Backbone as a chain_set.jsonl record, in Angstrom:
{"seq": "MNLPAFIAAQLPAGVRHATLAADGEHIHVMEWGPRDGHAVVLVHGNPTWGFLWRKVVAAELAREPSLRLIVPDLVGLGLSSRPPAPAHTLGNHGRWLGAAIDELAPGPIVVVAQDWGGPIALRAMADRQARLRGLVLGNTAVGPPAASFKPTLFHRLAQAPIVSDVLFRGLGFPLGVLHLSQGDRRSIRGDVARAYRW", "coords": {"N": [[-231.065, -5.961, 122.39], [-231.049, -6.508, 125.735], [-229.967, -4.772, 128.167], [-229.096, -4.548, 131.66], [-231.138, -2.366, 133.64], [-229.709, -0.46, 135.168], [-227.389, -0.107, 133.706], [-228.309, 0.604, 131.118], [-229.48, 3.057, 131.725], [-227.282, 4.691, 131.985], [-226.239, 5.007, 129.485], [-226.081, 7.006, 126.479], [-229.088, 8.226, 124.937], [-230.868, 6.56, 122.293], [-229.32, 4.42, 121.48], [-228.227, 1.74, 119.414], [-227.993, -1.754, 119.129], [-225.911, -4.392, 117.967], [-224.798, -7.622, 116.876], [-222.029, -9.001, 115.445], [-220.633, -11.387, 113.161], [-217.289, -12.463, 113.139], [-214.804, -13.902, 111.746], [-215.15, -16.469, 113.054], [-215.612, -15.627, 115.641], [-217.711, -13.497, 117.72], [-218.74, -10.103, 117.698], [-219.913, -7.629, 119.76], [-221.664, -4.612, 119.23], [-222.281, -1.209, 119.863], [-224.147, 1.55, 118.711], [-224.64, 4.923, 117.645], [-226.383, 7.76, 116.305], [-227.056, 8.927, 112.881], [-227.381, 6.401, 110.358], [-226.213, 6.983, 107.944], [-224.344, 8.849, 108.564], [-221.149, 10.55, 109.165], [-218.713, 8.211, 109.786], [-217.37, 7.25, 112.866], [-215.236, 5.292, 114.658], [-214.929, 4.027, 117.834], [-212.599, 2.659, 119.932], [-212.11, 0.7, 122.689], [-209.967, -0.239, 125.512], [-208.271, -2.691, 127.561], [-209.146, -3.541, 130.839], [-211.795, -2.992, 129.923], [-214.987, -2.189, 128.341], [-217.207, -1.28, 125.582], [-218.831, 0.493, 126.984], [-217.167, 2.299, 128.214], [-216.95, 4.538, 126.531], [-219.226, 6.121, 126.826], [-219.626, 8.812, 127.832], [-218.104, 10.338, 126.072], [-219.449, 9.769, 123.693], [-221.981, 10.926, 124.264], [-221.222, 13.648, 124.511], [-220.174, 14.161, 121.936], [-222.399, 13.653, 120.281], [-224.071, 15.715, 121.122], [-222.606, 17.892, 120.271], [-222.163, 17.42, 117.517], [-224.555, 16.177, 115.847], [-224.738, 14.755, 113.451], [-222.855, 12.807, 113.281], [-221.926, 9.36, 113.025], [-221.533, 7.203, 115.454], [-219.655, 4.488, 116.317], [-219.247, 1.793, 118.377], [-217.485, -0.82, 119.175], [-217.283, -3.835, 121.18], [-214.316, -5.23, 122.113], [-213.159, -8.491, 121.158], [-213.334, -10.927, 123.653], [-213.982, -9.231, 125.663], [-216.514, -7.213, 127.31], [-219.65, -7.648, 125.757], [-218.912, -9.304, 123.741], [-217.659, -12.345, 122.142], [-215.742, -14.875, 123.929], [-212.907, -16.2, 123.418], [-210.479, -18.889, 124.052], [-207.373, -18.248, 125.848], [-204.986, -18.575, 124.116], [-205.844, -17.555, 121.668], [-205.723, -14.836, 121.762], [-204.074, -12.737, 120.172], [-202.276, -10.003, 118.705], [-202.55, -9.976, 115.94], [-204.885, -11.596, 115.521], [-206.822, -10.072, 116.94], [-206.712, -7.679, 115.476], [-207.626, -8.608, 113.002], [-210.245, -9.483, 113.677], [-211.437, -7.051, 114.556], [-211.103, -5.556, 112.233], [-212.768, -6.97, 110.429], [-215.255, -6.4, 111.57], [-215.317, -3.602, 111.249], [-215.302, -3.464, 108.435], [-217.816, -4.528, 107.862], [-219.596, -2.815, 109.218], [-218.893, -0.141, 108.55], [-218.054, 0.419, 105.634], [-216.965, 2.498, 104.166], [-215.217, 5.68, 104.236], [-213.565, 6.402, 107.367], [-213.111, 7.609, 110.743], [-210.914, 6.835, 113.337], [-210.848, 6.314, 116.786], [-208.951, 5.508, 119.533], [-207.909, 3.841, 122.55], [-205.621, 2.706, 125.122], [-205.18, -0.809, 124.962], [-206.758, -0.837, 122.737], [-205.533, 0.846, 120.933], [-203.119, -0.384, 119.574], [-204.539, -2.543, 118.49], [-206.522, -1.351, 116.858], [-204.817, 0.047, 115.114], [-203.558, -2.119, 113.874], [-205.765, -3.279, 112.586], [-206.412, -1.186, 110.829], [-204.175, -1.063, 109.241], [-204.541, -2.599, 107.003], [-206.46, -1.149, 105.761], [-205.879, 1.414, 105.018], [-206.47, 3.346, 103.05], [-209.033, 4.11, 103.603], [-208.994, 5.521, 105.934], [-209.667, 8.486, 107.574], [-209.046, 9.983, 109.729], [-207.272, 9.87, 112.865], [-207.206, 9.246, 116.252], [-205.384, 8.809, 119.11], [-205.026, 7.671, 122.423], [-203.322, 7.324, 125.499], [-201.819, 4.933, 124.878], [-199.914, 2.456, 123.016], [-197.903, 2.466, 120.067], [-196.354, 0.675, 118.815], [-194.607, -2.502, 118.826], [-193.637, -4.122, 121.955], [-190.471, -3.164, 123.341], [-187.398, -4.954, 122.857], [-186.129, -5.174, 125.258], [-188.15, -5.209, 127.097], [-189.524, -5.927, 130.215], [-191.665, -8.147, 131.696], [-194.256, -7.11, 133.89], [-195.382, -7.715, 137.282], [-198.157, -7.921, 137.059], [-198.435, -8.721, 134.332], [-197.127, -11.2, 134.454], [-198.774, -12.598, 136.264], [-201.107, -12.669, 134.739], [-200.463, -14.539, 132.848], [-200.059, -16.856, 134.2], [-200.888, -20.199, 134.708], [-203.909, -21.421, 136.13], [-203.723, -19.6, 138.417], [-204.228, -17.215, 137.01], [-206.817, -17.737, 136.023], [-208.262, -17.917, 138.43], [-207.855, -15.313, 139.518], [-208.715, -13.491, 137.4], [-211.042, -14.529, 136.087], [-212.525, -15.762, 138.164], [-212.384, -13.982, 140.458], [-212.727, -11.55, 139.262], [-210.711, -9.652, 138.96], [-208.958, -7.008, 137.38], [-211.137, -5.418, 137.896], [-212.491, -4.652, 140.244], [-210.803, -2.836, 141.4], [-210.358, -0.779, 139.651], [-210.843, 1.949, 139.967], [-208.668, 2.866, 141.403], [-206.705, 3.405, 139.576], [-207.365, 5.755, 138.395], [-207.286, 9.31, 137.767], [-209.262, 10.788, 139.014], [-210.515, 9.302, 141.571], [-213.122, 8.846, 142.222], [-214.447, 8.413, 139.917], [-215.004, 5.847, 139.001], [-217.121, 4.349, 140.494], [-219.922, 3.086, 142.401], [-222.776, 2.639, 140.347], [-221.357, 2.862, 137.97], [-218.948, 1.415, 138.38], [-220.17, -1.012, 138.861], [-221.269, -1.522, 136.338], [-218.959, -1.956, 134.798], [-218.011, -4.292, 136.041], [-220.147, -6.009, 135.469]], "CA": [[-230.204, -6.283, 123.509], [-231.615, -6.043, 126.996], [-228.981, -4.524, 129.218], [-229.727, -4.207, 132.933], [-231.602, -0.975, 133.684], [-228.693, 0.435, 135.718], [-226.439, 0.195, 132.627], [-229.025, 1.326, 130.069], [-229.713, 4.431, 132.186], [-226.036, 5.457, 131.875], [-225.878, 5.157, 128.076], [-226.83, 8.033, 125.771], [-230.323, 7.771, 124.279], [-230.803, 6.227, 120.878], [-228.344, 3.375, 121.184], [-228.603, 0.544, 118.663], [-227.074, -2.863, 119.409], [-225.778, -5.422, 116.936], [-223.765, -8.622, 117.09], [-221.495, -9.341, 114.137], [-219.715, -12.517, 113.054], [-215.952, -12.017, 112.733], [-213.819, -14.971, 111.677], [-215.382, -17.475, 114.082], [-215.975, -14.987, 116.908], [-218.747, -12.484, 117.516], [-218.432, -8.796, 118.269], [-221.059, -6.79, 120.111], [-221.441, -3.228, 118.836], [-223.284, -0.18, 120.132], [-224.042, 2.574, 117.676], [-225.497, 6.087, 117.792], [-226.368, 8.705, 115.193], [-227.649, 8.441, 111.624], [-226.62, 5.333, 109.692], [-225.476, 7.545, 106.817], [-223.471, 9.904, 109.075], [-219.703, 10.333, 109.105], [-218.421, 7.111, 110.711], [-216.274, 7.342, 113.829], [-215.154, 4.046, 115.411], [-214.264, 4.246, 119.123], [-212.103, 1.349, 120.357], [-211.673, 0.69, 124.091], [-208.848, -1.102, 125.858], [-208.451, -3.796, 128.491], [-210.196, -4.552, 130.908], [-213.095, -2.328, 129.83], [-215.819, -2.529, 127.177], [-217.702, -0.082, 124.92], [-219.41, 1.374, 127.998], [-216.149, 3.309, 128.494], [-217.093, 5.701, 125.656], [-220.558, 6.712, 126.948], [-219.587, 10.268, 127.995], [-217.599, 10.883, 124.809], [-220.566, 9.66, 122.745], [-222.975, 11.947, 124.605], [-220.678, 14.964, 124.185], [-220.051, 14.302, 120.488], [-223.747, 13.756, 119.707], [-224.566, 17.062, 121.416], [-221.824, 18.835, 119.453], [-222.294, 17.125, 116.082], [-225.517, 15.074, 115.76], [-224.68, 14.023, 112.184], [-221.855, 11.736, 113.352], [-222.32, 7.984, 113.304], [-220.551, 6.738, 116.425], [-219.664, 3.026, 116.328], [-218.48, 1.396, 119.562], [-217.439, -2.281, 119.334], [-216.63, -4.487, 122.316], [-213.271, -6.116, 121.611], [-213.325, -9.911, 121.456], [-212.817, -11.253, 124.977], [-214.428, -8.225, 126.62], [-217.897, -6.754, 127.117], [-220.633, -8.644, 125.332], [-218.364, -10.076, 122.624], [-217.299, -13.721, 122.501], [-214.554, -15.036, 124.773], [-212.125, -17.387, 123.043], [-209.421, -19.224, 125.018], [-206.225, -17.333, 125.885], [-204.05, -18.587, 122.978], [-206.391, -16.827, 120.521], [-205.565, -13.395, 121.953], [-202.866, -12.17, 119.587], [-202.538, -8.739, 118.025], [-203.041, -10.302, 114.597], [-206.285, -12.022, 115.594], [-207.674, -8.942, 117.334], [-206.782, -6.771, 114.334], [-208.485, -9.23, 111.983], [-211.63, -9.443, 114.142], [-211.918, -5.671, 114.509], [-211.174, -5.177, 110.82], [-213.985, -7.558, 109.849], [-216.392, -5.623, 112.074], [-215.271, -2.299, 110.58], [-215.72, -3.654, 107.049], [-219.258, -4.748, 107.798], [-220.34, -1.662, 109.73], [-218.553, 1.13, 107.919], [-217.149, 0.08, 104.539], [-216.419, 3.703, 103.542], [-214.232, 6.432, 105.033], [-213.817, 6.402, 108.813], [-212.178, 8.152, 111.719], [-210.733, 5.863, 114.414], [-210.422, 6.825, 118.08], [-208.61, 4.308, 120.293], [-207.107, 4.021, 123.761], [-205.098, 1.51, 125.77], [-204.936, -1.873, 123.979], [-207.486, -0.522, 121.508], [-204.626, 1.516, 120.006], [-202.44, -1.31, 118.67], [-205.517, -3.377, 117.774], [-207.095, -0.526, 115.794], [-203.775, 0.295, 114.12], [-203.391, -3.349, 113.089], [-206.938, -3.397, 111.698], [-206.374, -0.153, 109.801], [-203.024, -1.256, 108.355], [-205.076, -3.177, 105.767], [-207.57, -0.298, 105.32], [-205.321, 2.763, 105.105], [-207.112, 4.271, 102.109], [-210.326, 4.546, 104.149], [-208.775, 6.254, 107.174], [-209.762, 9.937, 107.414], [-208.516, 10.606, 110.922], [-206.853, 8.91, 113.878], [-206.974, 9.829, 117.565], [-204.892, 7.776, 120.011], [-204.795, 8.163, 123.775], [-202.862, 6.379, 126.506], [-201.629, 3.68, 124.161], [-198.631, 2.227, 122.352], [-198.072, 2.36, 118.624], [-195.422, -0.314, 118.299], [-194.436, -3.674, 119.701], [-192.762, -3.877, 123.117], [-189.027, -3.207, 123.08], [-186.771, -6.241, 123.174], [-185.729, -5.156, 126.665], [-189.345, -5.159, 127.942], [-189.594, -6.906, 131.304], [-193.049, -8.265, 132.145], [-194.554, -6.71, 135.262], [-196.084, -8.734, 138.071], [-199.478, -8.06, 136.45], [-198.288, -9.543, 133.131], [-196.78, -12.572, 134.843], [-199.988, -13.21, 136.825], [-202.063, -12.887, 133.648], [-200.048, -15.695, 132.066], [-199.861, -18.01, 135.079], [-202.014, -21.129, 134.703], [-204.746, -21.552, 137.332], [-203.743, -18.317, 139.129], [-204.91, -16.213, 136.177], [-208.249, -18.057, 136.009], [-208.837, -17.54, 139.724], [-207.847, -13.85, 139.649], [-209.439, -12.739, 136.387], [-212.392, -15.06, 135.859], [-213.215, -16.014, 139.429], [-212.479, -12.813, 141.337], [-213.002, -10.343, 138.483], [-209.616, -8.698, 139.019], [-208.774, -5.869, 138.264], [-212.302, -4.537, 137.823], [-212.85, -4.131, 141.555], [-209.881, -1.781, 141.826], [-210.107, 0.146, 138.542], [-210.863, 3.339, 140.438], [-207.354, 3.238, 141.929], [-205.852, 3.84, 138.471], [-207.941, 6.978, 137.833], [-206.939, 10.587, 138.361], [-210.381, 11.058, 139.922], [-210.857, 7.959, 142.06], [-214.58, 8.731, 142.342], [-215.027, 8.245, 138.579], [-215.451, 4.46, 138.802], [-217.771, 3.948, 141.744], [-221.369, 2.864, 142.313], [-223.293, 1.962, 139.161], [-220.317, 2.822, 136.938], [-218.128, 0.242, 138.71], [-221.036, -2.184, 138.677], [-221.377, -1.747, 134.879], [-217.701, -2.592, 134.326], [-217.986, -5.675, 136.548], [-221.173, -6.77, 134.77]], "C": [[-230.835, -5.684, 124.763], [-230.524, -5.946, 128.048], [-229.72, -4.279, 130.518], [-230.062, -2.711, 132.965], [-230.525, -0.027, 134.192], [-227.602, 0.762, 134.692], [-227.128, 1.023, 131.551], [-229.236, 2.788, 130.453], [-228.46, 5.299, 132.049], [-225.603, 5.694, 130.434], [-226.671, 6.293, 127.442], [-228.052, 7.424, 125.067], [-230.051, 7.433, 122.819], [-229.815, 5.148, 120.509], [-228.987, 2.237, 120.393], [-227.551, -0.519, 118.96], [-227.058, -3.811, 118.215], [-224.724, -6.411, 117.396], [-223.331, -9.106, 115.719], [-220.613, -10.579, 114.215], [-218.38, -11.998, 112.534], [-214.983, -13.184, 112.839], [-213.942, -15.959, 112.837], [-215.715, -16.92, 115.448], [-217.16, -14.064, 116.65], [-218.401, -11.235, 118.306], [-219.729, -8.044, 118.512], [-220.699, -5.337, 119.788], [-222.604, -2.371, 119.313], [-223.054, 0.93, 119.121], [-225.047, 3.681, 117.949], [-225.385, 6.935, 116.535], [-226.92, 8.091, 113.926], [-226.754, 7.412, 110.935], [-225.807, 5.854, 108.502], [-224.558, 8.69, 107.252], [-222.008, 9.57, 108.902], [-219.317, 9.325, 110.191], [-217.186, 7.386, 111.558], [-216.322, 6.064, 114.668], [-214.339, 4.314, 116.67], [-213.895, 2.882, 119.717], [-211.528, 1.455, 121.769], [-210.464, -0.214, 124.283], [-209.25, -2.187, 126.833], [-208.282, -3.257, 129.918], [-211.601, -3.964, 130.784], [-213.919, -2.882, 128.681], [-216.36, -1.226, 126.613], [-218.36, 0.93, 125.84], [-218.458, 2.527, 128.328], [-216.416, 4.616, 127.749], [-218.392, 6.477, 125.86], [-220.54, 8.23, 127.067], [-219.065, 10.952, 126.731], [-218.718, 10.867, 123.767], [-221.591, 10.755, 123.018], [-222.488, 13.34, 124.213], [-220.605, 15.181, 122.677], [-221.418, 14.405, 119.812], [-224.336, 15.135, 119.947], [-223.876, 18.098, 120.533], [-222.089, 18.666, 117.958], [-223.227, 15.941, 115.874], [-225.48, 14.279, 114.457], [-223.636, 12.909, 112.195], [-222.525, 10.382, 113.593], [-221.23, 7.396, 114.189], [-220.71, 5.232, 116.632], [-218.713, 2.558, 117.426], [-218.51, -0.124, 119.716], [-216.869, -2.684, 120.684], [-215.572, -5.416, 121.726], [-213.572, -7.562, 122.007], [-212.63, -10.196, 122.789], [-213.317, -10.315, 126.053], [-215.88, -7.824, 126.33], [-218.817, -7.888, 126.749], [-220.176, -9.432, 124.108], [-217.957, -11.462, 123.105], [-215.971, -13.749, 123.248], [-213.805, -16.312, 124.389], [-211.065, -17.691, 124.1], [-208.198, -18.337, 124.821], [-205.311, -17.401, 124.659], [-204.555, -17.808, 121.762], [-206.104, -15.334, 120.591], [-204.19, -12.914, 121.491], [-203.251, -10.856, 118.914], [-203.098, -8.983, 116.622], [-204.502, -10.705, 114.595], [-207.201, -10.857, 115.935], [-207.803, -7.93, 116.199], [-207.691, -7.302, 113.246], [-209.95, -9.174, 112.394], [-212.202, -8.032, 114.071], [-212.055, -5.203, 113.067], [-212.417, -5.723, 110.139], [-215.224, -6.788, 110.301], [-216.461, -4.255, 111.396], [-215.75, -2.423, 109.146], [-217.224, -3.814, 106.924], [-220.037, -3.495, 108.189], [-220.116, -0.388, 108.936], [-217.558, 0.898, 106.787], [-216.519, 1.282, 103.84], [-215.38, 4.372, 104.42], [-214.593, 6.453, 106.512], [-212.743, 7.188, 109.554], [-212.111, 7.118, 112.834], [-210.206, 6.583, 115.648], [-210.151, 5.599, 118.948], [-207.753, 4.653, 121.495], [-206.667, 2.677, 124.31], [-204.82, 0.449, 124.702], [-205.731, -1.678, 122.695], [-206.602, 0.153, 120.477], [-203.918, 0.56, 119.062], [-203.411, -2.177, 117.866], [-206.118, -2.596, 116.611], [-206.059, -0.229, 114.711], [-203.538, -0.933, 113.257], [-204.547, -3.525, 112.118], [-206.84, -2.407, 110.541], [-205.177, -0.265, 108.87], [-203.476, -1.818, 107.009], [-206.185, -2.316, 105.167], [-207.144, 1.169, 105.28], [-206.043, 3.767, 104.215], [-208.43, 4.82, 102.651], [-210.187, 5.435, 105.372], [-208.757, 7.758, 106.909], [-209.244, 10.691, 108.635], [-208.206, 9.547, 111.963], [-206.571, 9.679, 115.164], [-206.575, 8.694, 118.496], [-204.649, 8.394, 121.379], [-204.352, 7.052, 124.698], [-202.642, 4.998, 125.908], [-200.211, 3.579, 123.621], [-198.884, 2.106, 120.859], [-197.094, 1.379, 117.993], [-195.304, -1.482, 119.248], [-193.554, -3.33, 120.89], [-191.297, -3.964, 122.714], [-188.478, -4.569, 123.483], [-186.385, -6.321, 124.648], [-186.923, -5.134, 127.631], [-189.32, -6.287, 128.973], [-191.036, -6.978, 131.78], [-193.207, -7.862, 133.611], [-195.194, -7.889, 135.996], [-197.465, -8.986, 137.475], [-199.414, -8.967, 135.215], [-197.999, -11.0, 133.481], [-197.992, -13.299, 135.428], [-200.994, -13.552, 135.727], [-201.719, -14.135, 132.833], [-199.874, -16.961, 132.9], [-201.081, -18.931, 135.041], [-202.661, -21.183, 136.087], [-204.854, -20.207, 138.064], [-204.504, -17.274, 138.32], [-206.413, -16.484, 136.117], [-208.92, -17.639, 137.31], [-208.945, -16.022, 139.831], [-208.813, -13.168, 138.692], [-210.859, -13.243, 136.164], [-213.172, -15.217, 137.159], [-213.443, -14.776, 140.273], [-212.74, -11.507, 140.594], [-211.931, -9.27, 138.578], [-209.27, -8.25, 137.612], [-209.991, -4.944, 138.343], [-212.687, -3.928, 139.164], [-211.958, -3.006, 142.047], [-209.549, -0.802, 140.694], [-210.027, 1.596, 139.007], [-209.5, 3.797, 140.942], [-206.408, 3.744, 140.838], [-206.325, 5.153, 137.855], [-207.408, 8.226, 138.521], [-207.999, 11.024, 139.362], [-210.893, 9.696, 140.39], [-212.353, 7.773, 142.271], [-215.235, 8.4, 141.007], [-215.513, 6.825, 138.301], [-215.931, 3.941, 140.144], [-219.24, 3.659, 141.465], [-221.777, 2.11, 141.058], [-222.298, 1.924, 138.006], [-219.425, 1.6, 137.168], [-218.917, -1.038, 138.482], [-221.17, -2.537, 137.196], [-220.108, -2.388, 134.323], [-217.627, -4.042, 134.806], [-219.003, -6.556, 135.807], [-220.653, -7.238, 133.423]], "O": [[-231.113, -4.487, 124.821], [-230.206, -6.922, 128.729], [-230.87, -3.841, 130.49], [-229.346, -1.895, 132.383], [-230.425, 1.099, 133.706], [-226.956, 1.804, 134.799], [-226.587, 2.039, 131.116], [-229.176, 3.666, 129.592], [-228.569, 6.524, 132.003], [-224.7, 6.492, 130.181], [-227.818, 6.527, 127.823], [-228.04, 6.262, 124.66], [-229.123, 7.957, 122.202], [-229.501, 4.978, 119.331], [-230.118, 1.829, 120.656], [-226.36, -0.219, 119.033], [-228.071, -4.002, 117.543], [-223.86, -6.08, 118.208], [-224.152, -9.564, 114.924], [-219.927, -10.798, 115.213], [-218.339, -11.193, 111.603], [-214.407, -13.426, 113.9], [-212.959, -16.25, 113.52], [-216.073, -17.686, 116.343], [-217.566, -13.869, 115.505], [-217.855, -11.291, 119.408], [-220.535, -7.847, 117.603], [-219.579, -4.892, 120.039], [-223.766, -2.756, 119.185], [-221.923, 1.212, 118.728], [-226.157, 3.429, 118.419], [-224.408, 6.837, 115.793], [-227.218, 6.898, 113.879], [-225.53, 7.538, 110.932], [-224.823, 5.232, 108.103], [-224.047, 9.425, 106.406], [-221.656, 8.448, 108.538], [-219.565, 9.557, 111.374], [-216.113, 7.707, 111.047], [-217.332, 5.784, 115.314], [-213.198, 4.771, 116.593], [-214.769, 2.054, 119.973], [-210.581, 2.204, 122.011], [-209.999, -0.866, 123.348], [-210.42, -2.559, 126.923], [-207.305, -2.548, 130.163], [-212.511, -4.408, 131.484], [-213.586, -3.923, 128.114], [-216.011, -0.157, 127.114], [-218.436, 2.111, 125.503], [-218.908, 3.616, 128.684], [-216.137, 5.692, 128.278], [-218.641, 7.426, 125.115], [-221.378, 8.889, 126.45], [-219.539, 12.028, 126.367], [-218.909, 11.844, 123.043], [-222.023, 11.441, 122.091], [-223.247, 14.128, 123.649], [-220.935, 16.262, 122.19], [-221.575, 15.172, 118.862], [-225.025, 15.675, 119.082], [-224.5, 19.067, 120.101], [-222.222, 19.647, 117.227], [-222.759, 14.811, 115.737], [-226.124, 13.234, 114.36], [-223.535, 12.148, 111.233], [-223.548, 10.283, 114.271], [-220.125, 7.124, 113.719], [-221.761, 4.761, 117.065], [-217.526, 2.883, 117.411], [-219.44, -0.668, 120.312], [-216.064, -1.956, 121.265], [-215.897, -6.294, 120.927], [-214.162, -7.821, 123.056], [-211.499, -9.769, 123.023], [-213.104, -10.568, 127.238], [-216.398, -8.07, 125.241], [-218.775, -8.961, 127.351], [-220.972, -10.151, 123.503], [-217.913, -11.73, 124.305], [-215.19, -12.799, 123.21], [-214.04, -17.374, 124.965], [-210.78, -16.848, 124.951], [-208.013, -17.748, 123.756], [-204.884, -16.347, 124.189], [-203.754, -17.437, 120.904], [-206.227, -14.635, 119.585], [-203.277, -12.712, 122.291], [-204.418, -10.632, 118.595], [-204.006, -8.283, 116.175], [-205.281, -10.224, 113.772], [-208.238, -10.672, 115.297], [-208.883, -7.381, 115.98], [-208.443, -6.544, 112.634], [-210.812, -8.859, 111.573], [-213.316, -7.833, 113.587], [-213.023, -4.526, 112.722], [-213.055, -5.02, 109.355], [-216.135, -6.552, 109.508], [-217.54, -3.803, 111.014], [-216.521, -1.585, 108.678], [-217.836, -3.297, 105.989], [-221.033, -3.159, 107.549], [-221.059, 0.361, 108.681], [-216.363, 1.145, 106.947], [-215.631, 1.11, 103.006], [-214.739, 3.722, 105.245], [-215.768, 6.514, 106.874], [-211.635, 7.398, 109.061], [-213.141, 6.577, 113.236], [-209.251, 7.356, 115.574], [-211.021, 4.739, 119.09], [-206.981, 5.611, 121.48], [-207.26, 1.642, 124.007], [-204.28, 0.773, 123.644], [-205.414, -2.285, 121.673], [-206.868, 0.059, 119.279], [-204.093, 0.672, 117.848], [-203.147, -2.508, 116.71], [-206.216, -3.116, 115.5], [-206.382, -0.249, 113.523], [-203.339, -0.815, 112.048], [-204.338, -3.881, 110.958], [-207.149, -2.752, 109.4], [-205.157, 0.37, 107.816], [-202.855, -1.539, 105.984], [-206.792, -2.705, 104.169], [-207.966, 2.062, 105.486], [-206.206, 4.926, 104.599], [-208.893, 5.872, 102.211], [-211.165, 6.043, 105.806], [-207.945, 8.249, 106.125], [-209.029, 11.902, 108.576], [-208.791, 8.464, 111.956], [-205.801, 10.639, 115.17], [-207.321, 7.729, 118.661], [-204.13, 9.505, 121.484], [-204.926, 5.963, 124.691], [-203.211, 4.012, 126.376], [-199.412, 4.506, 123.756], [-199.963, 1.69, 120.439], [-197.02, 1.272, 116.769], [-195.845, -1.451, 120.354], [-192.805, -2.354, 120.844], [-190.932, -4.754, 121.842], [-189.036, -5.245, 124.347], [-186.323, -7.41, 125.219], [-186.734, -5.051, 128.844], [-189.12, -7.452, 128.632], [-191.583, -5.97, 132.226], [-192.393, -8.228, 134.459], [-195.504, -8.92, 135.399], [-197.901, -10.134, 137.39], [-200.235, -9.872, 135.064], [-198.557, -11.917, 132.879], [-198.217, -14.472, 135.131], [-201.651, -14.592, 135.777], [-202.596, -14.721, 132.198], [-199.573, -18.024, 132.357], [-202.195, -18.485, 135.315], [-201.983, -21.002, 137.099], [-205.961, -19.726, 138.306], [-205.325, -16.536, 138.865], [-207.205, -15.543, 136.157], [-210.014, -17.076, 137.298], [-209.998, -15.497, 140.193], [-209.64, -12.359, 139.114], [-211.786, -12.439, 136.063], [-214.343, -14.844, 137.238], [-214.552, -14.538, 140.752], [-212.952, -10.47, 141.222], [-212.203, -8.1, 138.308], [-209.291, -9.082, 136.706], [-209.878, -3.81, 138.809], [-213.164, -2.794, 139.209], [-212.304, -2.302, 142.995], [-208.559, -0.076, 140.779], [-209.228, 2.376, 138.489], [-209.203, 4.992, 140.914], [-205.428, 4.429, 141.131], [-205.733, 5.617, 136.88], [-207.112, 8.206, 139.715], [-207.682, 11.56, 140.424], [-211.626, 9.023, 139.665], [-212.808, 6.648, 142.479], [-216.436, 8.135, 140.955], [-216.364, 6.632, 137.433], [-215.234, 3.195, 140.831], [-219.735, 3.969, 140.382], [-221.203, 1.071, 140.735], [-222.384, 1.044, 137.15], [-219.178, 0.833, 136.237], [-218.388, -2.025, 137.97], [-221.183, -3.714, 136.837], [-220.183, -3.27, 133.468], [-217.221, -4.924, 134.048], [-218.731, -7.729, 135.551], [-221.375, -7.9, 132.678]]}, "num_chains": 1, "name": "protein.A"}
């Protein structure tokens, strides 16, 4: 995989890339550490990609070089395939991620997930509970929305025909304003912001 130099320079050394088939879609995966190391799968959320985990990967490799860190791009994001909107259900995403996990790490694993990666990883692991050795969840939900859930303006825009295509595909929203959602607004600037937009 030939990533642009400005992205490759931000990733920890020793990255391996793979593309896996998963029930009609393909999932891009970055991986670090020995292939026979203890498998840890790091699952990002929306609207990011595996690039999100680069600092965690670097810190964990420095602390424990025997770990095998597996970082998939969820279907629809990063370098994975992009099916049409109706395909994006929790069940489909759980099945796609589960297929990737089965191929990459068929033995015991630890799962780390954030944002939408949380429910997706939990759905994938519901069928693989015996293999789960640890679970770390951050900034995520662990159940379906409450019956009283009222969609926000963001949710309504995401589902609006034509408007959603213009905003998300044409203008790249919300990637240009991701920094506004950060505690440190300088954390997604320059080449980091450029990598998310890419």
